[in-house]
Each structure stands twice: as structure tokens, then as C-alpha cells.
C-alpha positions in Angstrom: -31.4 13.6 69.3 -28.6 15.6 68.0 -26.0 13.7 69.8 -27.2 10.3 68.5 -27.0 11.9 65.1 -23.4 12.9 65.4 -22.3 9.3 66.9 -24.2 8.0 63.9 -22.1 9.9 61.3 -19.0 9.2 63.1 -19.4 5.9 63.0 -20.5 5.8 59.6 -17.0 7.7 58.6 -15.2 5.5 60.8 -15.9 2.6 58.9 -15.9 3.7 55.6 -11.6 3.4 54.5 -12.1 -0.5 55.6 -15.3 -0.5 53.1 -13.0 1.3 50.4 -10.3 -0.7 51.1 -12.5 -4.5 50.9 -13.9 -3.0 47.3 -10.3 -2.3 46.4 -8.9 -6.0 47.1 -10.4 -7.5 44.1 -8.6 -5.0 41.6 -5.3 -5.5 43.0 -5.1 -9.3 43.8 -5.5 -10.4 40.1 -2.3 -8.6 39.5 -0.4 -10.0 41.5 -1.9 -13.6 41.0 -1.0 -13.1 37.2 2.5 -12.0 38.2 3.5 -14.8 39.7 3.7 -17.8 37.0 6.1 -15.8 34.8 8.5 -14.9 38.0 8.3 -19.0 38.6 8.8 -19.7 34.9 11.7 -21.6 34.6 13.1 -23.3 31.1 13.7 -27.3 30.9 17.2 -28.0 28.8 17.2 -31.4 27.5 20.5 -32.9 28.2 22.2 -35.9 26.3 24.7 -37.8 28.2 27.2 -39.8 26.4 30.4 -41.7 27.3 33.9 -42.2 25.2 36.3 -44.5 25.1 39.9 -44.0 23.5 43.1 -46.4 23.7 46.6 -45.5 23.0 49.2 -48.5 22.3 52.4 -47.9 23.0 55.8 -50.5 22.9 57.2 -52.0 26.1 60.6 -51.1 26.6 61.4 -52.2 30.0 61.5 -55.8 31.0 60.6 -56.8 34.7 62.8 -60.2 36.0 62.4 -62.5 38.4 65.5 -64.6 39.0 67.5 -66.3 41.6 69.6 -69.6 42.7 68.1 -72.6 44.2 70.3 -75.7 45.9 69.1 -78.8 47.7 71.7 -81.0 49.7 71.9 -82.9 53.0 71.8 -80.5 56.1 70.5 -77.2 56.4 74.0 -75.5 56.9 75.2 -76.8 53.7 72.3 -75.6 51.4 72.3 -72.6 53.0 75.7 -71.8 52.7 75.8 -72.1 48.9 72.6 -70.4 48.3 74.1 -67.8 50.3 77.5 -67.9 48.0 75.3 -67.9 44.5 73.2 -65.4 45.5 76.0 -63.0 46.5 77.5 -63.7 42.5 74.0 -63.2 41.3 73.2 -59.9 42.8 77.1 -58.7 42.5 77.1 -59.1 38.7 73.5 -57.1 38.2 74.8 -54.6 39.9 77.6 -54.1 38.3 75.0 -53.9 35.4 73.5 -50.9 36.9 69.8 -52.6 36.5 66.9 -50.6 38.4 64.9 -51.4 41.3 67.1 -54.2 42.2 65.3 -56.3 45.5 65.3 -59.9 46.8 61.8 -61.3 46.1 62.0 -64.5 48.3 64.3 -66.4 50.7 63.2 -70.0 51.6 65.0 -73.3 53.6 62.8 -76.4 53.2 63.2 -79.6 54.4 63.3 -82.1 51.2 61.1 -85.8 51.9 60.9 -89.0 50.3 58.2 -91.5 50.6 59.5 -95.0 51.8 57.2 -97.6 52.1 54.4 -95.3 52.9 56.5 -93.5 55.3 57.8 -89.9 55.2 61.9 -89.9 55.0 63.9 -86.8 55.3 65.7 -86.9 52.3 67.6 -83.3 52.5 66.7 -79.4 52.3 65.9 -77.2 49.4 67.2 -73.3 49.6 66.2 -70.5 47.5 66.9 -66.8 46.9 65.1 -65.0 44.7 65.4 -61.2 43.1 63.7 -58.8 40.8 65.0 -55.7 39.0 63.8 -54.0 36.1 66.2 -53.4 33.2 66.2 -51.9 29.2 64.4 -54.7 27.3 67.1 -55.1 24.5 69.8 -56.1 27.2 67.5 -58.5 28.9 68.9 -61.3 27.4 72.2 -60.7 27.6 71.8 -60.0 31.6 70.3 -63.3 31.7 72.6 -65.1 30.3 75.6 -63.7 32.4 73.3 -64.4 35.5 72.8 -68.2 34.8 76.9 -68.2 34.0 77.3 -66.6 37.8 75.4 -68.8 39.4 71.4 -68.4 38.8 69.7 -71.6 38.6 66.0 -70.6 38.0 64.1 -67.9 35.8 60.9 -66.9 37.5 59.2 -64.8 35.3 59.6 -61.5 33.3 57.1 -58.9 32.6 57.5 -55.8 29.9 56.1 -52.2 30.6 56.7 -49.0 29.0 58.4 -45.9 30.7 56.7 -43.4 32.9 57.0 -40.7 31.0 55.5 -42.8 27.6 52.5 -44.2 30.1 51.9 -40.0 30.8 52.1 -39.1 27.3 49.4 -42.5 26.1 47.6 -41.6 28.7 46.2 -37.5 27.6 46.4 -39.2 23.9 44.3 -42.1 25.2 41.6 -39.2 26.8 41.8 -37.2 23.4 40.6 -39.8 21.9 38.0 -41.2 24.4 36.5 -36.9 24.0 36.5 -37.0 20.5 34.5 -40.6 20.8 32.2 -39.3 22.6 31.3 -36.0 20.7 31.2 -38.4 17.5 28.8 -40.5 19.2 26.6 -37.7 20.2 26.1 -35.9 16.8 25.4 -39.4 15.3 22.5 -39.5 17.9 21.3 -36.3 17.8 21.4 -36.2 13.9 19.8 -39.6 13.6 16.7 -38.0 15.5 16.9 -34.7 14.1 18.4 -32.5 16.6 21.2 -30.1 17.0 23.6 -30.2 19.6 24.2 -26.9 21.4 26.6 -26.8 23.9 29.0 -28.9 26.7 27.3 -28.6 30.2 29.3 -31.2 31.8 32.2 -33.3 31.6 33.3 -36.0 33.8 37.4 -37.9 33.2 36.5 -41.4 34.2 40.7 -41.6 33.9 43.0 -43.1 31.6 44.0 -46.2 34.1 47.4 -47.6 34.2 48.0 -50.4 32.3 49.3 -53.8 33.3 52.6 -55.5 32.5 52.6 -57.3 29.4 53.4 -61.2 30.9 55.4 -62.9 27.9 57.1 -66.0 27.6 60.7 -66.1 25.7 60.0 -66.7 22.2 63.3 -68.7 21.1 62.3 -68.6 17.4 62.9 -64.9 17.4 65.7 -63.2 16.4 68.7 -63.4 18.1 71.1 -60.5 19.6 75.0 -60.6 19.4 77.9 -58.9 20.1 79.9 -57.3 17.0 83.5 -58.6 18.7 82.3 -62.2 19.5 79.2 -62.5 17.6 77.7 -64.1 21.0 74.1 -65.1 20.7 72.3 -64.3 23.9 68.4 -65.8 25.4 66.2 -63.6 22.6 63.7 -61.7 24.4 60.8 -59.9 22.6 58.7 -57.8 24.3 55.1 -56.0 23.3 52.5 -53.2 23.1 50.6 -52.1 25.9 47.6 -50.8 25.8 46.5 -47.4 27.4 42.5 -47.0 28.0 40.6 -43.7 29.0 37.2 -42.5 29.4 35.3 -39.4 29.3 31.3 -38.5 29.6 29.5 -35.7 28.0 26.7 -33.6 28.9 25.4 -32.1 25.6 22.3 -30.0 25.7 20.5 -30.2 22.6 
């Protein structure tokens, strides 16, 4: 009997910590669960995204000119020889004027046909040699007239652009204007809704694109350039302005 009593007491004592643990558990768990929402809580930010645009206009001071010679003749050899003679004279003149980026733009030699009684008859050949170069706009008219005297027979086109330094400066100013425009738009929207801007949390520069050259026809009604000594009149060349644009996107909390 005594042995059985001792075993019963030992079993009771061995299960007591487990019972106490089960009893104590409900008093700890609510505290842990109550603490979790506070730790996981996050603050939601309201963000306004707005894109501003800026434009800077600059004068075009450089002219890109395409010109050359075109010759018609009976034989290919005759035409090619005359094209070479005139082209060499034109290139020599341009080199003496120290024009920039002088390069060959195109060379061609093609048969020239007539149609007689609905039949194609070889009439001769047409040869061309064209070059392109860049020169100051103020000197363009004089150079055009001089290359015609040297042997050029065609002017294929002219376009105008600003210098690289002027374009780089204009790009920065365009981006500055775009940033100010974005800020002004954000202020107008938030003010209308009764909010206040807090801080800029994101900036994206969408870039200031390189402007396209301005293509322009000769304006014969414009002013005429001349030299003081001979009062020689040159073909008038009038350039225009070039627009550089920039875009900036701002993300602003409110």
C-alpha cells in the first residue's frame, strides 16, 4: 500500500509543471499578440507625380550646306573628266576657306535616255559629285557665290544649327525650366485640393533632346551682305532660332 501511494504522489508531482505551464500560457499569449500589430504597423505616404516641360530658344549660327557639280555629255569618259575637273576646283576653294567637316556627299554617273517613237534611245550621260560642309552662317552667302564661280552647278540644300557649346548650355536651362514648371503644377494642384507639399522623394530627368537642324530656303527679300572694299553683293542667307526642350518628373509627398 505504501509503495502505491509513493508512486501516485510521484506521478502527481511530475505532471505539476506541465499543468502550471498550461495555466500560465493564456496570460502571456495575449500580450505577444497585442504587441505584433504595433510592430507591423506602417505609414502610408501620399505621393503626387508631375512632369514639367521647359523650352529654350537659341540662335543658329552655323550652316550645313550641300552642293556640287552636275555635267551632261555624250560619253561617260567625257562627263566623268569634266565632273572631276570642276569638283577639284570647288573642293580646293572650300579648303582655302577652312570650312568645317568637308566631306563627299555623293558621286553618280548615269545614262541619259531620250524616247523616240516610243523607243528608249541613249542620249548621253549625267555625272554628279556633291560635297557637304559646315560654315558660319554669316559667311555662307559669300562662299555660295564663290563656289558657283569655281564650277559648282547645284545647291542641294542648307540647314542651320547652333554650336555644341550653345546647345549644351540651352539643355541645362531647359531642364531648369522643366523643374520649375513641375513644381508650379504640383503647387497649383495641391493648393486647389487643400493639401500642402512636404518633400520631393523622387526625381526623373527625361532628358533635353538634341534639337533638329533648321532647314530653310534662301530668302532673297532679306538684307544683303557686302564687302566694304568692293561693295560686292552676296546671296543672302538668313538663319533662324533653334528650340531645345527638356522634361523632368518629380514625385512629391503631401
